[in-house]
C-alpha positions, 0 to 999 in steps of 0.5 A, a space after each residue: 310197399 309188401 311184406 317179406 313173402 317168406 316164413 322167416 321165424 328170426 325176423 318175427 317182431 321185426 316187420 320186414 317190409 319191401 320197396 322199390 326206390 326205383 325200377 323202370 322196365 328196359 333199364 338197369 340200377 345198381 351200386 347205391 354203397 358207390 355213392 352215399 346216403 344221408 338222413 334228416 329224420 324221415 328224409 333220405 337220400 341214396 346215389 346210384 346208377 341207372 343205364 339201359 339195360 342189355 342181356 350180354 352186357 359187362 360181365 355179371 352186371 346185365 347194362 350199357 355201361 355207354 349209357 350209365 348215368 348217377 342218379 339221386 333218389 330221396 324219399 321224405 316219407 322214411 322210405 315210402 315213396 321217393 323222387 328220382 332225380 338227374 345229377 349231372 343236371 344237379 351239377 355233377 359234371 364230371 366223368 367218371 366210372 359207371 357214368 360215360 353216358 355224360 361223357 359228351 358234356 363233361 367237365 374236367 376236374 379242379 383243384 379246391 382252392 377255397 375252403 368249402 363251407 362248414 362241415 357241421 351244417 345239416 345242410 353239407 353233403 360230400 361224395 367222392 367218386 372215381 374213374 376206376 375200381 384200381 388206381 383212380 383217380 378219385 374227385 369230389 363234389 359238395 352241396 350246402 343244400 341237402 344234395 338240390 345243387 352240387 358244386 365242383 367237380 374238384 380233384 382229389 389227391 393220390 397222397 402219394 399212395 399208388 391211386 385212389 379209387 374211393 366211394 363215399 366214406 368220411 366222418 365230420 369232425 368240426 366246421 371245417 375239419 374232416 375224416 374220410 375213409 379211402 381205398 387205394 391201390 396197392 403197390 402193382 397198382 390194382 385194387 385195393 387197400 383201406 387208410 384214412 385221411 383228414 383235412 382241417 383246412 375245408 378240403 384245400 388240402 388232404 393228409 394221408 394219417 394212417 393205413 388200416 388194412 395190410 397188402 395182401 394178395 386179394 382186396 380190402 376196398 368199400 369201408 363203412 365207418 362210424 366215430 364211436 367217441 372222440 377218440 375211437 372208430 370203426 371201420 367196418 370193410 370189404 374183404 376177398 382172400 388170393 383164392 377168392 374167398 369174400 367176407 367182410 372184416 373189421 378195424 378199430 382205432 382207440 387213438 383217432 385213427 393213428 393205429 388200427 386193431 383188426 377185430 373178428 370179421 362181422 361176416 366170414 361169407 359174403 358168397 360168390 363176390 361178396 358184398 360191401 357193409 353197411 354199418 350204423 349207430 343206432 339210437 340205442 347205442 346199438 351197431 348194425 351191419 347189413 350186407 348181402 350174401 350173392 349167389 347163382 342159387 339166390 342171394 340173400 340180404 342179411 344184418 347183424 347187430 353189435 351192443 359192444 361197439 363191434 368187439 362181437 357181433 350177433 347170429 346173421 338174421 336174413 332179411 330177405 331170401 327166395 325171391 329169385 335174385 341172381 349175382 348181381 344184386 347188393 351194394 347197400 346203404 344203412 339208416 334210421 329213421 325218426 320212429 327207430 325203423 331201420 332203412 336198408 338200400 341196394 339193388 335187387 333183382 327178381 330174375 331166377 324165376 320163372 316169367 319174371 322180368 330181368 330188370 335190376 332195381 333199387 330195393 329198400 328193406 324197412 324194418 325194426 330192430 330186435 330189442 336188445 338184450 
């Protein structure tokens, strides 16, 4: 672990440190936000993709997609050290987007015909994965042992939408009830629009509840959502306009997801390519929102805080900058550990620096939240 290399008065007293979760010469690692993050005190589990590095890869991303595999990283010391495991070897055997390296051994999704176990058990995990970024389809797995093993692969229904290409964003409501925030295809079968769905029978059936975002010429995808109270929900969303401007929008429901009101944008500019949000409710009641500003001139890691349930947000705080990160970065998740420090996990590189290795890696930024005003 190392201290930030640049001087930034914004972060005085925040004790910002950066750590490598996973990095390997010749390998590409990316997209933690496409999977999930789970925390038990100082134990953290995060998913990501690993593949062979390929300089002329797929568009922005320098990897050989045919070698891509889902992986997990687990820390038991609050994000200082990590152990990497292979998702296929732990039971996630369905073919999916950026998981083509298992193609020869993949199994087909089936319908879940009996309820999943108690959602409120702290050992229970649920993860959603997609087959493409537009109309999916989506499948899911569950674990009853903190991700040491997984059951599945199970089909997730489209619920009369144009298709669902989901990442993992859910809220446990009860032993057999759960709310899931889904990214659906628009009427033209392209990404995307955000909606709320629920199960009350342990996942045997799923019911569409409401649209959160309207359909427009750009997209709304990759929500990060929390429950504020029995009746209030907040969802922050990666948004792109028809003209290509990227930012983070947010919506609040005060009737448990029946209707939604758009709030002020928490982050009005997330750079060229944009960033999904990483939202967490802190122990002191404030909210923290992590995101990445993507730039071909050097990307940046940011956080903002809200003390009024997302109605207003603090100024942008830069946690990381000036270390040569290209646009091929980001996709954060965020959590709070036992001592109150925040841990934001994302993928990163230093490819713009002379003589630096070009490989993408999974990074963790660990920091203290500023004192509440």
